[in-house]
PDB file of N, CA, C, O and CB in Angstrom:
ATOM      1  N   MET A   1      31.948  10.079 -11.204  1.00  0.00           N
ATOM      2  CA  MET A   1      30.712  10.412 -11.892  1.00  0.00           C
ATOM      3  C   MET A   1      29.552   9.722 -11.167  1.00  0.00           C
ATOM      4  O   MET A   1      29.565   8.507 -10.974  1.00  0.00           O
ATOM      5  CB  MET A   1      30.773   9.985 -13.397  1.00  0.00           C
ATOM      6  N   THR A   2      28.567  10.501 -10.775  1.00  0.00           N
ATOM      7  CA  THR A   2      27.380   9.968 -10.118  1.00  0.00           C
ATOM      8  C   THR A   2      26.311   9.691 -11.163  1.00  0.00           C
ATOM      9  O   THR A   2      25.908  10.588 -11.904  1.00  0.00           O
ATOM     10  CB  THR A   2      26.854  10.948  -9.039  1.00  0.00           C
ATOM     11  N   LEU A   3      25.852   8.444 -11.218  1.00  0.00           N
ATOM     12  CA  LEU A   3      24.823   8.082 -12.194  1.00  0.00           C
ATOM     13  C   LEU A   3      23.427   8.485 -11.742  1.00  0.00           C
ATOM     14  O   LEU A   3      22.573   8.802 -12.570  1.00  0.00           O
ATOM     15  CB  LEU A   3      24.859   6.592 -12.457  1.00  0.00           C
ATOM     16  N   GLY A   4      23.195   8.476 -10.467  1.00  0.00           N
ATOM     17  CA  GLY A   4      21.880   8.860  -9.970  1.00  0.00           C
ATOM     18  C   GLY A   4      21.829   8.743  -8.457  1.00  0.00           C
ATOM     19  O   GLY A   4      22.704   8.145  -7.831  1.00  0.00           O
ATOM     20  N   MET A   5      20.802   9.316  -7.897  1.00  0.00           N
ATOM     21  CA  MET A   5      20.597   9.249  -6.458  1.00  0.00           C
ATOM     22  C   MET A   5      19.134   8.918  -6.211  1.00  0.00           C
ATOM     23  O   MET A   5      18.246   9.414  -6.905  1.00  0.00           O
ATOM     24  CB  MET A   5      21.004  10.588  -5.756  1.00  0.00           C
ATOM     25  N   GLY A   6      18.900   8.092  -5.235  1.00  0.00           N
ATOM     26  CA  GLY A   6      17.529   7.755  -4.875  1.00  0.00           C
ATOM     27  C   GLY A   6      17.137   8.436  -3.571  1.00  0.00           C
ATOM     28  O   GLY A   6      17.978   8.665  -2.702  1.00  0.00           O
ATOM     29  N   TYR A   7      15.881   8.751  -3.446  1.00  0.00           N
ATOM     30  CA  TYR A   7      15.375   9.349  -2.217  1.00  0.00           C
ATOM     31  C   TYR A   7      14.048   8.699  -1.885  1.00  0.00           C
ATOM     32  O   TYR A   7      13.121   8.712  -2.695  1.00  0.00           O
ATOM     33  CB  TYR A   7      15.223  10.893  -2.353  1.00  0.00           C
ATOM     34  N   VAL A   8      13.960   8.139  -0.708  1.00  0.00           N
ATOM     35  CA  VAL A   8      12.714   7.542  -0.235  1.00  0.00           C
ATOM     36  C   VAL A   8      12.388   8.192   1.102  1.00  0.00           C
ATOM     37  O   VAL A   8      13.118   7.997   2.074  1.00  0.00           O
ATOM     38  CB  VAL A   8      12.827   5.970  -0.103  1.00  0.00           C
ATOM     39  N   PRO A   9      11.301   8.964   1.170  1.00  0.00           N
ATOM     40  CA  PRO A   9      10.961   9.621   2.432  1.00  0.00           C
ATOM     41  C   PRO A   9      10.534   8.601   3.489  1.00  0.00           C
ATOM     42  O   PRO A   9      10.036   7.526   3.155  1.00  0.00           O
ATOM     43  CB  PRO A   9       9.843  10.651   2.211  1.00  0.00           C
ATOM     44  N   MET A  10      10.727   8.934   4.735  1.00  0.00           N
ATOM     45  CA  MET A  10      10.310   8.056   5.821  1.00  0.00           C
ATOM     46  C   MET A  10       8.796   7.895   5.783  1.00  0.00           C
ATOM     47  O   MET A  10       8.059   8.868   5.624  1.00  0.00           O
ATOM     48  CB  MET A  10      10.769   8.612   7.193  1.00  0.00           C
ATOM     49  N   GLN A  11       8.351   6.673   5.928  1.00  0.00           N
ATOM     50  CA  GLN A  11       6.921   6.385   5.895  1.00  0.00           C
ATOM     51  C   GLN A  11       6.363   6.500   7.305  1.00  0.00           C
ATOM     52  O   GLN A  11       6.936   5.963   8.253  1.00  0.00           O
ATOM     53  CB  GLN A  11       6.645   4.973   5.305  1.00  0.00           C
ATOM     54  N   GLU A  12       5.247   7.200   7.440  1.00  0.00           N
ATOM     55  CA  GLU A  12       4.620   7.350   8.744  1.00  0.00           C
ATOM     56  C   GLU A  12       3.794   6.113   9.060  1.00  0.00           C
ATOM     57  O   GLU A  12       3.112   5.571   8.190  1.00  0.00           O
ATOM     58  CB  GLU A  12       3.743   8.616   8.790  1.00  0.00           C
ATOM     59  N   TRP A  13       3.860   5.674  10.305  1.00  0.00           N
ATOM     60  CA  TRP A  13       3.111   4.510  10.752  1.00  0.00           C
ATOM     61  C   TRP A  13       1.668   4.934  10.996  1.00  0.00           C
ATOM     62  O   TRP A  13       1.404   5.826  11.803  1.00  0.00           O
ATOM     63  CB  TRP A  13       3.743   3.889  12.038  1.00  0.00           C
ATOM     64  N   GLY A  14       0.740   4.295  10.300  1.00  0.00           N
ATOM     65  CA  GLY A  14      -0.671   4.635  10.445  1.00  0.00           C
ATOM     66  C   GLY A  14      -1.426   3.533  11.160  1.00  0.00           C
ATOM     67  O   GLY A  14      -0.838   2.699  11.848  1.00  0.00           O
ATOM     68  N   ASP A  15      -2.730   3.543  10.987  1.00  0.00           N
ATOM     69  CA  ASP A  15      -3.577   2.511  11.576  1.00  0.00           C
ATOM     70  C   ASP A  15      -3.305   1.172  10.899  1.00  0.00           C
ATOM     71  O   ASP A  15      -2.840   1.121   9.761  1.00  0.00           O
ATOM     72  CB  ASP A  15      -5.071   2.890  11.452  1.00  0.00           C
ATOM     73  N   ILE A  16      -3.601   0.093  11.613  1.00  0.00           N
ATOM     74  CA  ILE A  16      -3.479  -1.236  11.028  1.00  0.00           C
ATOM     75  C   ILE A  16      -4.765  -2.008  11.290  1.00  0.00           C
ATOM     76  O   ILE A  16      -5.484  -1.746  12.254  1.00  0.00           O
ATOM     77  CB  ILE A  16      -2.249  -1.994  11.606  1.00  0.00           C
ATOM     78  N   TYR A  17      -5.040  -2.973  10.402  1.00  0.00           N
ATOM     79  CA  TYR A  17      -6.197  -3.843  10.573  1.00  0.00           C
ATOM     80  C   TYR A  17      -5.926  -4.862  11.679  1.00  0.00           C
ATOM     81  O   TYR A  17      -4.777  -5.154  12.009  1.00  0.00           O
ATOM     82  CB  TYR A  17      -6.540  -4.559   9.249  1.00  0.00           C
ATOM     83  N   ASP A  18      -7.015  -5.396  12.245  1.00  0.00           N
ATOM     84  CA  ASP A  18      -6.856  -6.537  13.137  1.00  0.00           C
ATOM     85  C   ASP A  18      -6.473  -7.749  12.280  1.00  0.00           C
ATOM     86  O   ASP A  18      -6.590  -7.698  11.056  1.00  0.00           O
ATOM     87  CB  ASP A  18      -8.172  -6.808  13.963  1.00  0.00           C
ATOM     88  N   LEU A  19      -6.020  -8.828  12.906  1.00  0.00           N
ATOM     89  CA  LEU A  19      -5.455  -9.966  12.192  1.00  0.00           C
ATOM     90  C   LEU A  19      -6.434 -10.595  11.199  1.00  0.00           C
ATOM     91  O   LEU A  19      -6.049 -10.907  10.072  1.00  0.00           O
ATOM     92  CB  LEU A  19      -5.002 -11.008  13.179  1.00  0.00           C
ATOM     93  N   GLU A  20      -7.682 -10.782  11.596  1.00  0.00           N
ATOM     94  CA  GLU A  20      -8.664 -11.422  10.704  1.00  0.00           C
ATOM     95  C   GLU A  20      -8.974 -10.549   9.488  1.00  0.00           C
ATOM     96  O   GLU A  20      -9.024 -11.049   8.364  1.00  0.00           O
ATOM     97  CB  GLU A  20      -9.962 -11.722  11.469  1.00  0.00           C
ATOM     98  N   THR A  21      -9.180  -9.261   9.704  1.00  0.00           N
ATOM     99  CA  THR A  21      -9.450  -8.336   8.599  1.00  0.00           C
ATOM    100  C   THR A  21      -8.242  -8.238   7.675  1.00  0.00           C
ATOM    101  O   THR A  21      -8.394  -8.226   6.453  1.00  0.00           O
ATOM    102  CB  THR A  21      -9.823  -6.941   9.138  1.00  0.00           C
ATOM    103  N   ALA A  22      -7.048  -8.168   8.250  1.00  0.00           N
ATOM    104  CA  ALA A  22      -5.824  -8.085   7.445  1.00  0.00           C
ATOM    105  C   ALA A  22      -5.675  -9.311   6.553  1.00  0.00           C
ATOM    106  O   ALA A  22      -5.273  -9.195   5.396  1.00  0.00           O
ATOM    107  CB  ALA A  22      -4.591  -7.942   8.351  1.00  0.00           C
ATOM    108  N   HIS A  23      -5.996 -10.471   7.083  1.00  0.00           N
ATOM    109  CA  HIS A  23      -5.895 -11.701   6.291  1.00  0.00           C
ATOM    110  C   HIS A  23      -6.881 -11.671   5.124  1.00  0.00           C
ATOM    111  O   HIS A  23      -6.535 -12.076   4.014  1.00  0.00           O
ATOM    112  CB  HIS A  23      -6.155 -12.939   7.176  1.00  0.00           C
ATOM    113  N   CYS A  24      -8.090 -11.203   5.361  1.00  0.00           N
ATOM    114  CA  CYS A  24      -9.104 -11.133   4.297  1.00  0.00           C
ATOM    115  C   CYS A  24      -8.760 -10.071   3.248  1.00  0.00           C
ATOM    116  O   CYS A  24      -9.016 -10.273   2.061  1.00  0.00           O
ATOM    117  CB  CYS A  24     -10.481 -10.834   4.900  1.00  0.00           C
ATOM    118  N   GLN A  25      -8.185  -8.948   3.672  1.00  0.00           N
ATOM    119  CA  GLN A  25      -7.884  -7.848   2.762  1.00  0.00           C
ATOM    120  C   GLN A  25      -6.547  -8.024   2.043  1.00  0.00           C
ATOM    121  O   GLN A  25      -6.333  -7.426   0.988  1.00  0.00           O
ATOM    122  CB  GLN A  25      -7.883  -6.545   3.522  1.00  0.00           C
ATOM    123  N   GLY A  26      -5.647  -8.833   2.599  1.00  0.00           N
ATOM    124  CA  GLY A  26      -4.342  -9.054   1.982  1.00  0.00           C
ATOM    125  C   GLY A  26      -3.306  -8.018   2.356  1.00  0.00           C
ATOM    126  O   GLY A  26      -2.228  -7.986   1.762  1.00  0.00           O
ATOM    127  N   THR A  27      -3.606  -7.168   3.329  1.00  0.00           N
ATOM    128  CA  THR A  27      -2.660  -6.166   3.815  1.00  0.00           C
ATOM    129  C   THR A  27      -3.047  -5.784   5.233  1.00  0.00           C
ATOM    130  O   THR A  27      -4.217  -5.870   5.605  1.00  0.00           O
ATOM    131  CB  THR A  27      -2.634  -4.912   2.888  1.00  0.00           C
ATOM    132  N   ILE A  28      -2.064  -5.360   6.029  1.00  0.00           N
ATOM    133  CA  ILE A  28      -2.395  -4.900   7.375  1.00  0.00           C
ATOM    134  C   ILE A  28      -2.635  -3.392   7.405  1.00  0.00           C
ATOM    135  O   ILE A  28      -3.099  -2.850   8.408  1.00  0.00           O
ATOM    136  CB  ILE A  28      -1.279  -5.272   8.349  1.00  0.00           C
ATOM    137  N   PHE A  29      -2.317  -2.721   6.301  1.00  0.00           N
ATOM    138  CA  PHE A  29      -2.417  -1.266   6.267  1.00  0.00           C
ATOM    139  C   PHE A  29      -3.635  -0.808   5.466  1.00  0.00           C
ATOM    140  O   PHE A  29      -3.677  -1.035   4.257  1.00  0.00           O
ATOM    141  CB  PHE A  29      -1.146  -0.665   5.675  1.00  0.00           C
ATOM    142  N   PRO A  30      -4.627  -0.173   6.094  1.00  0.00           N
ATOM    143  CA  PRO A  30      -5.789   0.327   5.361  1.00  0.00           C
ATOM    144  C   PRO A  30      -5.411   1.325   4.260  1.00  0.00           C
ATOM    145  O   PRO A  30      -6.097   1.402   3.241  1.00  0.00           O
ATOM    146  CB  PRO A  30      -6.759   0.979   6.326  1.00  0.00           C
ATOM    147  N   ASP A  31      -4.337   2.083   4.452  1.00  0.00           N
ATOM    148  CA  ASP A  31      -3.915   3.061   3.441  1.00  0.00           C
ATOM    149  C   ASP A  31      -3.432   2.396   2.156  1.00  0.00           C
ATOM    150  O   ASP A  31      -3.390   3.040   1.109  1.00  0.00           O
ATOM    151  CB  ASP A  31      -2.812   3.944   3.999  1.00  0.00           C
ATOM    152  N   LEU A  32      -3.067   1.114   2.222  1.00  0.00           N
ATOM    153  CA  LEU A  32      -2.590   0.393   1.042  1.00  0.00           C
ATOM    154  C   LEU A  32      -3.647  -0.532   0.455  1.00  0.00           C
ATOM    155  O   LEU A  32      -3.361  -1.299  -0.465  1.00  0.00           O
ATOM    156  CB  LEU A  32      -1.359  -0.407   1.389  1.00  0.00           C
ATOM    157  N   ASN A  33      -4.856  -0.465   0.976  1.00  0.00           N
ATOM    158  CA  ASN A  33      -5.920  -1.354   0.526  1.00  0.00           C
ATOM    159  C   ASN A  33      -6.677  -0.690  -0.622  1.00  0.00           C
ATOM    160  O   ASN A  33      -7.589   0.107  -0.399  1.00  0.00           O
ATOM    161  CB  ASN A  33      -6.884  -1.703   1.694  1.00  0.00           C
ATOM    162  N   PHE A  34      -6.291  -1.027  -1.847  1.00  0.00           N
ATOM    163  CA  PHE A  34      -6.918  -0.473  -3.037  1.00  0.00           C
ATOM    164  C   PHE A  34      -7.751  -1.547  -3.715  1.00  0.00           C
ATOM    165  O   PHE A  34      -7.354  -2.711  -3.767  1.00  0.00           O
ATOM    166  CB  PHE A  34      -5.860   0.092  -4.007  1.00  0.00           C
ATOM    167  N   VAL A  35      -8.896  -1.157  -4.228  1.00  0.00           N
ATOM    168  CA  VAL A  35      -9.780  -2.094  -4.913  1.00  0.00           C
ATOM    169  C   VAL A  35      -9.257  -2.323  -6.325  1.00  0.00           C
ATOM    170  O   VAL A  35      -9.011  -1.366  -7.060  1.00  0.00           O
ATOM    171  CB  VAL A  35     -11.245  -1.566  -4.941  1.00  0.00           C
ATOM    172  N   PHE A  36      -9.086  -3.587  -6.707  1.00  0.00           N
ATOM    173  CA  PHE A  36      -8.666  -3.926  -8.062  1.00  0.00           C
ATOM    174  C   PHE A  36      -9.905  -4.319  -8.841  1.00  0.00           C
ATOM    175  O   PHE A  36     -10.553  -5.317  -8.526  1.00  0.00           O
ATOM    176  CB  PHE A  36      -7.603  -5.074  -8.069  1.00  0.00           C
ATOM    177  N   CYS A  37     -10.237  -3.532  -9.864  1.00  0.00           N
ATOM    178  CA  CYS A  37     -11.443  -3.818 -10.639  1.00  0.00           C
ATOM    179  C   CYS A  37     -11.130  -4.579 -11.921  1.00  0.00           C
ATOM    180  O   CYS A  37     -12.049  -5.113 -12.542  1.00  0.00           O
ATOM    181  CB  CYS A  37     -12.168  -2.527 -10.973  1.00  0.00           C
ATOM    182  N   GLY A  38      -9.881  -4.648 -12.338  1.00  0.00           N
ATOM    183  CA  GLY A  38      -9.494  -5.436 -13.492  1.00  0.00           C
ATOM    184  C   GLY A  38      -9.894  -4.864 -14.832  1.00  0.00           C
ATOM    185  O   GLY A  38      -9.866  -5.581 -15.833  1.00  0.00           O
ATOM    186  N   ALA A  39     -10.265  -3.595 -14.886  1.00  0.00           N
ATOM    187  CA  ALA A  39     -10.700  -2.995 -16.146  1.00  0.00           C
ATOM    188  C   ALA A  39     -10.030  -1.646 -16.373  1.00  0.00           C
ATOM    189  O   ALA A  39     -10.665  -0.700 -16.838  1.00  0.00           O
ATOM    190  CB  ALA A  39     -12.221  -2.834 -16.163  1.00  0.00           C
ATOM    191  N   ARG A  40      -8.740  -1.563 -16.043  1.00  0.00           N
ATOM    192  CA  ARG A  40      -7.971  -0.326 -16.226  1.00  0.00           C
ATOM    193  C   ARG A  40      -8.630   0.885 -15.579  1.00  0.00           C
ATOM    194  O   ARG A  40      -8.678   1.964 -16.169  1.00  0.00           O
ATOM    195  CB  ARG A  40      -7.775  -0.059 -17.698  1.00  0.00           C
ATOM    196  N   GLY A  41      -9.132   0.704 -14.378  1.00  0.00           N
ATOM    197  CA  GLY A  41      -9.710   1.806 -13.624  1.00  0.00           C
ATOM    198  C   GLY A  41     -11.148   2.127 -13.957  1.00  0.00           C
ATOM    199  O   GLY A  41     -11.725   3.037 -13.360  1.00  0.00           O
ATOM    200  N   LYS A  42     -11.742   1.415 -14.885  1.00  0.00           N
ATOM    201  CA  LYS A  42     -13.141   1.663 -15.240  1.00  0.00           C
ATOM    202  C   LYS A  42     -14.027   0.703 -14.477  1.00  0.00           C
ATOM    203  O   LYS A  42     -13.752  -0.494 -14.408  1.00  0.00           O
ATOM    204  CB  LYS A  42     -13.367   1.517 -16.764  1.00  0.00           C
ATOM    205  N   MET A  43     -15.095   1.236 -13.906  1.00  0.00           N
ATOM    206  CA  MET A  43     -16.023   0.380 -13.164  1.00  0.00           C
ATOM    207  C   MET A  43     -17.266   0.127 -13.970  1.00  0.00           C
ATOM    208  O   MET A  43     -18.167  -0.574 -13.511  1.00  0.00           O
ATOM    209  CB  MET A  43     -16.390   1.004 -11.825  1.00  0.00           C
TER     210      MET A  43
END
């Protein structure tokens, strides 16, 4: 009996930040750099 199957598509390698910018932003990937506003998406 199979309980479930997982599928994770291959992630494409995109642009990356330079080291200083990555350190300030907390990620090397611009595609993962989301602004956290702390108000459930309301600005």
